[in-house]
C-alpha positions in Angstrom: -67.5 274.8 -11.6 -69.8 276.8 -9.3 -72.3 276.0 -7.0 -74.8 278.0 -9.3 -74.2 276.3 -12.0 -74.2 272.8 -10.8 -77.4 273.7 -9.2 -78.5 274.7 -12.5 -77.1 272.0 -14.5 -78.7 269.5 -12.2 -82.5 270.6 -12.1 -82.4 271.1 -16.0 -81.1 267.9 -16.3 -83.9 266.6 -14.2 -85.9 268.7 -15.8 -84.8 267.4 -19.2 -84.7 263.4 -18.3 -88.4 264.0 -16.7 -90.0 265.6 -19.9 -88.1 262.4 -22.2 -89.4 260.4 -19.9 -92.8 261.6 -19.9 -92.6 261.8 -23.9 -91.4 257.7 -23.8 -94.3 257.0 -21.5 -97.0 258.6 -23.6 -95.3 256.9 -26.6 -96.0 253.3 -24.8 -99.3 254.2 -23.8 -100.1 255.2 -27.1 -98.8 252.1 -28.8 -100.5 249.9 -26.1 -103.5 251.7 -26.7 -102.8 250.9 -30.6 -102.7 246.8 -29.7 -105.6 246.5 -27.2 -107.5 248.6 -29.9 -106.9 246.0 -32.4 -107.2 243.3 -30.2 -110.3 243.9 -28.4 -111.8 244.7 -32.5 -110.6 241.8 -33.6 -112.0 239.3 -30.9 -115.3 240.8 -31.7 -115.2 240.6 -35.1 -114.3 236.7 -34.5 -116.7 236.1 -32.2 -119.6 237.3 -34.8 -117.8 235.3 -37.3 -118.0 232.2 -35.4 -121.4 233.0 -34.0 -123.0 233.3 -37.5 -121.5 230.0 -39.5 -120.7 227.1 -36.9 -120.1 225.4 -39.6 -116.6 226.5 -40.7 -114.8 223.1 -41.1 -117.7 221.4 -43.0 -117.4 223.9 -45.4 -113.6 224.0 -46.1 -114.0 220.2 -46.2 -116.7 219.9 -48.8 -116.2 223.7 -50.8 -112.6 224.5 -50.9 -112.9 227.2 -52.8 -115.8 228.7 -51.7 -114.5 228.8 -48.9 -111.1 230.7 -49.7 -114.0 233.2 -51.3 -115.6 233.1 -47.9 -112.6 233.9 -46.0 -111.8 237.2 -48.1 -115.2 238.0 -48.2 -115.2 238.3 -44.4 -112.1 240.8 -44.2 -113.0 242.6 -47.1 -114.2 245.8 -44.3 -111.2 244.8 -42.1 -108.3 246.9 -42.9 -104.5 245.3 -42.5 -105.9 241.7 -41.1 -105.4 238.0 -42.5 -107.6 235.7 -41.9 -106.3 231.8 -41.3 -107.9 228.5 -40.5 -106.1 226.2 -38.2 -105.8 222.9 -37.1 -105.2 222.0 -33.9 -101.4 222.3 -34.6 -101.3 225.2 -36.2 -101.4 224.2 -39.4 -102.7 226.5 -42.1 -105.2 224.9 -43.6 -106.5 228.5 -44.9 -105.6 232.0 -45.8 -106.6 234.9 -47.3 -103.2 236.4 -47.6 -101.5 236.8 -51.2 -98.2 235.5 -49.9 -98.5 231.3 -51.2 -97.3 229.5 -47.6 -95.4 226.7 -48.0 -96.9 223.1 -47.3 -97.2 221.9 -43.6 -96.6 225.9 -42.7 -97.6 226.3 -39.1 -97.8 228.7 -36.7 -96.8 228.6 -32.5 -100.0 227.4 -30.6 -99.0 229.5 -27.9 -100.6 232.6 -28.4 -103.1 231.2 -30.2 -104.4 229.0 -27.3 -103.5 232.6 -25.1 -106.0 234.4 -27.8 -109.0 231.9 -27.6 -108.4 231.3 -24.3 -111.8 232.8 -22.0 -109.0 234.7 -19.6 -109.4 238.2 -20.0 -106.0 239.5 -21.6 -104.9 243.2 -22.7 -103.8 241.7 -26.1 -102.0 238.9 -27.5 -98.4 239.3 -29.9 -97.9 236.1 -32.1 -97.3 235.0 -35.2 -97.6 236.7 -38.9 -97.4 234.0 -41.7 -96.7 236.3 -43.8 -93.6 238.1 -41.9 -92.3 235.6 -39.8 -89.4 237.8 -38.6 -92.0 240.0 -36.2 -94.5 240.0 -34.1 -98.6 241.1 -34.6 -101.1 241.5 -33.2 -103.6 238.2 -32.9 -106.8 237.0 -32.3 -108.3 233.8 -32.2 -111.3 231.5 -31.8 -111.8 227.9 -31.2 -113.9 225.7 -33.4 -115.9 222.7 -33.1 -117.6 220.1 -35.5 -121.1 219.8 -35.6 -120.7 215.8 -34.6 -118.6 216.8 -31.7 -116.2 213.7 -31.1 -115.5 213.1 -27.6 -112.0 212.7 -28.1 -111.5 216.0 -30.3 -114.0 218.5 -28.4 -111.8 221.5 -30.5 -111.4 220.8 -34.1 -109.2 223.8 -34.7 -109.4 227.8 -35.0 -109.9 230.8 -36.8 -106.8 233.3 -36.6 -106.8 236.5 -37.1 -103.1 238.9 -37.8 -103.4 242.5 -37.5 -100.5 243.7 -40.0 -98.1 246.2 -38.8 -98.6 248.5 -41.8 -97.2 252.3 -41.7 -100.0 254.6 -41.1 -101.7 256.0 -43.7 -101.1 260.0 -44.4 -104.3 260.7 -42.6 -103.8 258.8 -39.7 -99.9 260.3 -39.3 -101.3 263.8 -39.6 -104.3 263.3 -36.5 -100.9 261.2 -34.6 -98.9 264.5 -34.8 -102.5 266.9 -34.5 -103.3 264.5 -31.3 -99.7 263.4 -29.4 -97.0 265.6 -31.1 -98.3 269.1 -30.4 -99.4 268.2 -26.6 -96.2 266.4 -26.1 -94.2 269.2 -27.5 -96.3 271.9 -25.8 -96.0 269.2 -22.3 -92.0 269.5 -23.2 -91.8 273.1 -22.7 -93.8 273.3 -20.4 -92.2 271.1 -18.0 -88.7 273.6 -19.2 -90.3 276.4 -18.4 -91.3 275.2 -15.0 -87.8 273.9 -14.0 -86.0 276.9 -15.3 -88.1 278.8 -13.1 -87.7 276.3 -10.3 -83.8 276.4 -11.0 -83.4 280.0 -10.2 -85.8 279.8 -7.5 -83.6 277.1 -5.9 -80.2 278.8 -6.5 -81.1 282.2 -5.0 -82.7 280.5 -2.5 -80.0 278.9 -2.0 -76.2 280.3 -2.8 -77.5 283.7 -1.6 -77.0 282.7 2.1 -73.6 281.0 1.2 -72.6 283.8 -0.6 -72.9 286.1 2.2 -71.8 283.7 4.7 -68.5 283.4 2.1 -68.4 287.2 2.3 -68.0 287.7 5.8 -65.4 284.6 5.9 -63.7 286.3 3.2 -64.0 290.0 5.2 -62.7 288.1 8.4 -59.7 286.5 6.9 -58.5 289.7 5.3 -59.0 291.5 8.9 -57.7 288.2 10.7 -58.2 287.9 14.4 -56.0 290.2 15.8 -58.1 292.7 18.6 -57.5 295.8 16.2 -58.9 294.2 13.3 -61.7 292.8 15.4 -62.3 295.9 16.8 -62.2 297.9 13.6 -63.9 295.3 11.7 -66.4 293.9 14.3 -69.5 296.3 13.5 -69.1 295.9 9.4 -68.5 291.7 10.1 -72.3 291.2 11.5 -74.5 293.0 9.1 -72.8 290.6 6.5 -74.0 287.1 7.4 -78.0 286.4 6.3 -80.6 286.4 9.0 -80.9 283.2 10.9 -84.0 281.8 9.7 -85.8 278.5 10.7 -84.1 276.2 8.4 -80.8 275.1 7.9 -79.0 277.9 6.6 -80.2 279.6 9.8 -79.1 276.9 11.9 -75.7 277.4 9.8 -75.6 281.2 10.3 -75.8 280.5 14.2 -72.9 278.1 14.2 -71.0 280.5 12.5 -71.7 282.9 14.6 -71.1 280.9 17.7 -68.1 279.9 16.1 -66.8 283.5 15.3 -67.5 284.9 18.9 -65.4 281.5 20.4 -62.6 281.9 17.9 -62.5 285.9 18.6 -62.8 284.5 22.9 -60.0 281.9 22.3 -57.1 284.2 19.8 -57.7 287.1 22.9 -56.5 284.6 25.4 -53.8 283.1 22.7 -52.3 286.7 21.6 -52.6 287.4 25.9 -51.0 283.9 26.8 -48.1 284.4 24.0 -47.6 288.2 25.1 -46.8 286.6 28.6 -44.6 284.4 27.5 -43.1 286.5 25.5 -42.6 289.3 27.8 -41.6 286.8 30.8 -38.8 285.1 28.8 -37.4 288.2 27.6 -37.6 289.8 31.6 -36.2 287.1 32.8 -33.3 286.4 30.1 -32.6 290.0 31.0 -32.8 289.5 34.8 -30.0 286.4 34.5 -27.5 288.2 32.0 -26.4 290.1 35.0 -25.6 287.5 37.7 -24.5 285.0 35.3 -22.3 287.6 33.9 -20.9 288.4 37.2 -20.5 284.1 38.1 -18.7 284.1 35.2 -16.2 287.3 35.9 -15.9 285.6 39.5 -14.8 281.9 38.1 -12.5 283.4 36.0 -10.9 285.2 38.7 -10.2 282.3 40.3 -9.2 280.2 37.3 -6.2 282.6 36.8 -5.7 283.0 41.0 -5.6 279.1 41.3 -3.8 278.8 37.6 0.4 278.6 38.8 -0.5 277.0 42.6 -0.5 272.9 42.2 -2.3 272.8 45.7 -5.1 274.2 43.7 -5.6 271.7 40.7 -8.4 270.4 42.2 -10.1 273.3 43.2 -9.1 274.6 40.0 -10.6 271.5 37.8 -13.9 272.2 40.1 -13.6 276.2 38.8 -13.2 275.1 35.0 -16.2 272.8 35.3 -18.5 275.6 36.6 -17.1 278.2 34.5 -17.8 276.2 31.5 -21.5 275.3 32.8 -22.2 278.8 33.4 -21.1 280.5 30.0 -23.1 276.9 28.5 -26.4 278.7 30.8 -25.7 282.0 29.9 -25.7 281.1 25.6 -29.0 279.8 26.4 -30.6 282.1 28.2 -29.1 284.8 25.2 -30.9 282.6 22.7 -34.1 282.7 24.6 -33.9 286.4 24.7 -33.5 286.2 21.0 -36.1 283.8 20.4 -38.7 286.0 22.5 -36.9 288.9 20.6 -37.5 287.4 17.0 -41.3 286.2 18.1 -42.2 290.0 18.9 -44.7 290.8 15.9 -43.4 294.3 15.9 -39.7 292.8 15.2 -38.7 294.1 11.7 -35.5 293.0 9.4 -32.6 295.4 8.7 -31.9 294.4 5.2 -29.5 295.0 2.8 -28.6 293.5 -1.0 -25.3 291.3 -0.3 -23.0 288.8 -2.0 -24.2 285.4 -0.5 -20.9 283.8 -1.1 -18.8 286.5 0.8 -20.7 285.9 4.2 -20.7 282.4 3.6 -16.9 282.9 3.1 -17.0 284.8 6.3 -18.2 282.3 8.0 -16.3 279.5 7.5 -13.4 281.4 8.0 -14.8 282.0 11.5 -15.0 278.3 12.1 -11.9 277.0 10.5 -9.5 277.4 13.6 -12.0 275.1 15.2 -12.7 273.0 12.7 -8.9 272.5 12.7 -8.7 271.6 16.0 -11.2 268.5 15.7 -9.8 267.3 12.7 -12.8 267.9 10.2 -12.2 270.0 6.8 -14.0 272.9 6.0 -15.0 274.6 3.0 -16.5 277.2 1.7 -17.0 277.1 -1.9 -16.3 280.2 -4.4 -18.9 280.8 -7.1 -18.0 282.6 -10.3 -21.7 284.5 -10.4 -22.0 286.5 -7.2 -25.3 285.0 -5.4 -27.4 288.3 -4.5 -30.4 288.6 -2.3 -31.6 291.2 0.7 -30.8 289.7 4.2 -30.3 291.2 7.7 -27.3 290.7 7.6 -26.7 290.1 11.2 -29.4 287.6 11.5 -28.3 285.7 8.8 -24.7 285.1 9.6 -26.6 284.3 13.0 -28.4 281.1 11.5 -24.8 279.8 9.0 -23.1 280.3 12.0 -26.0 278.1 14.1 -25.6 275.4 10.8 -21.9 275.1 11.2 -21.5 274.4 15.1 -24.3 272.3 14.9 -22.6 270.2 12.2 -18.8 270.5 13.7 -20.9 269.2 17.2 -21.5 265.5 15.5 -18.6 265.4 12.9 -15.8 263.3 14.1 -12.2 263.6 12.9 -12.0 263.0 9.2 -15.0 264.6 8.3 -15.9 267.0 5.7 -18.0 270.1 6.2 -19.0 272.0 3.1 -20.4 275.3 3.0 -21.7 277.3 -0.7 -24.8 279.6 -2.0 -26.5 279.0 -5.4 -29.4 281.0 -7.1 -32.4 278.7 -8.2 -35.2 280.6 -9.9 -36.8 283.6 -7.6 -35.2 281.6 -4.9 -31.2 281.6 -3.1 -30.0 278.4 -2.0 -27.3 278.5 1.3 -26.2 274.9 1.7 -24.1 272.9 4.6 -23.5 269.8 4.3 -21.2 267.5 6.1 -20.3 263.5 6.1 -21.3 263.1 10.0 -23.3 260.4 11.1 -26.4 261.4 10.0 -29.7 262.0 11.6 -32.4 259.1 12.3 -35.6 259.3 10.1 -37.3 259.4 13.5 -35.9 262.6 14.5 -35.9 264.5 11.7 -39.4 265.7 11.4 -38.7 267.7 15.4 -35.2 268.8 14.3 -36.2 272.6 14.3 -38.8 272.5 17.4 -37.7 274.0 20.2 -36.5 272.2 23.3 -36.0 269.4 20.8 -32.5 267.1 21.5 -31.8 265.1 18.2 -28.6 262.3 18.4 -28.5 263.0 22.6 -25.9 260.3 22.7 -23.5 261.7 19.9 -23.1 265.1 21.5 -23.5 266.8 25.3 -25.7 269.1 25.9 -23.6 272.5 25.2 -25.2 275.9 25.3 -28.1 276.8 22.9 -27.3 274.2 20.2 -27.6 271.2 22.9 -30.7 272.7 24.2 -33.1 272.4 21.0 -32.9 276.3 20.3 -30.0 276.8 17.7 -32.4 275.4 14.8 -35.1 276.8 16.1 -33.5 280.1 15.7 -32.7 279.0 12.3 -36.4 278.2 11.5 -37.5 281.5 12.6 -34.7 283.7 10.7 -35.7 281.6 7.8 -39.0 282.6 8.3 -39.0 286.4 9.0 -37.1 286.1 5.2 -40.0 284.6 3.7 -37.2 281.6 3.3 -37.4 277.7 4.6 -35.4 275.0 5.8 -35.0 271.6 4.4 -32.8 268.8 6.1 -31.9 265.5 4.3 -30.4 262.9 5.4 -30.0 259.6 6.6 -27.8 257.6 9.4 -24.3 256.6 8.1 -24.4 259.4 4.8 -24.4 262.9 6.4 -26.4 265.6 6.6 -27.4 268.4 3.8 -29.2 271.8 5.1 -30.8 273.6 2.5 -31.7 277.6 3.7 -34.0 278.4 0.7 -34.2 282.3 0.8 -36.2 284.6 -2.0 -34.1 287.2 -3.8 -36.5 290.0 -3.0 -37.9 290.1 0.7 -41.7 290.2 1.0 -43.3 293.7 1.9 -44.2 292.4 5.4 -40.3 291.9 6.6 -39.1 295.0 5.3 
């Protein structure tokens, strides 16, 4: 869901809730107004009755039938009301209702006393003797006898109940005219106002964000390279919204400052990276000649002293120097290869080949060395060819590094298995061994440059011993648009999967 839609729905929901709240408030206010009006009218009516007839209890005791007629005449012009005479305990002594109440019927005295109190009250809800399942607006007045006894100043109460009858058609029509139409008009007005506010807020909020997003997308497509920056710098700045004094203006200024910093840092990183690659490449190139000359001299001395028993000590020292010189030469060669592979201008020379045949060739190359170490090396052959577009020289280099790394850590009696399989749109080349495995702490760093795993198992020999062999494998996989995964545990061997796409991405061709 987009930000615009979220904002629109939020504002629309807020307006709807506000309109419903206003409608509910009006309904409650109207109902309260009805209750207060009925209570005030009823209280005023009872006050006039009590002021006119100060001997109601005597009339009821002397002439019950005439008193009943008097009560009915009193409420003759008070629609939807009933009048009751109560004693001090709430017992109904006389009423104007048509419902025959059971003997000793009583009403709750709390609302009666509250209605009869001199303390002002908006309205009082009490019992309706004819409908005891619902409250009604009630009014009451305390009655006294003419001859007041000191132990009973209040003889009873005159109790009036306003029934909750349905409004007649005329009042419903008045209610619709006075309430429904204004309420609907208010709702429509609120919804229209919130819609306009939603459009205004959405436009003011999302327009600068949209322009910032467009600027980020444009810069993401161009990248931060110097050529891309020079090409797109004149076009990127107009994409940014003008810096205003609100939070969006601050965000725009912060984004521009961040972009400037990123450009400067990226340019500095590119210069440092170029200097590093150039320095490593030059150093590798400069060291090859003296290392090659040193190797040739040591090989000459080794051949010259081979048949002279008096030179046995010198011969052992020459062999040690020759071994270390060759290791240094291989490491220098690996550094130069990594520098070359890291060059942005480097491109693969790809061919579509059967990886099963390449796996078999690499297996045959290491077969003699594996046999000398007592390790069984098997290159599995699949019935179906596993074709993929690869740089043959680089791919063989990566696979050879994996096999060489496995041989260094596998003791006599171990087994190394090579195979190639097709898995959907990818091909998987696997080098599995039954060696000692790799500790869990070393797995995340295996392909880091100059990181040496399992240092106590094998000596630092060549590029593999210095943490460059697997780094070269990872870089070759990345150039092919693939990845490398390692599954291993101590005592359970190691499986290295080299995943490559069947078709190379355009950038690697």
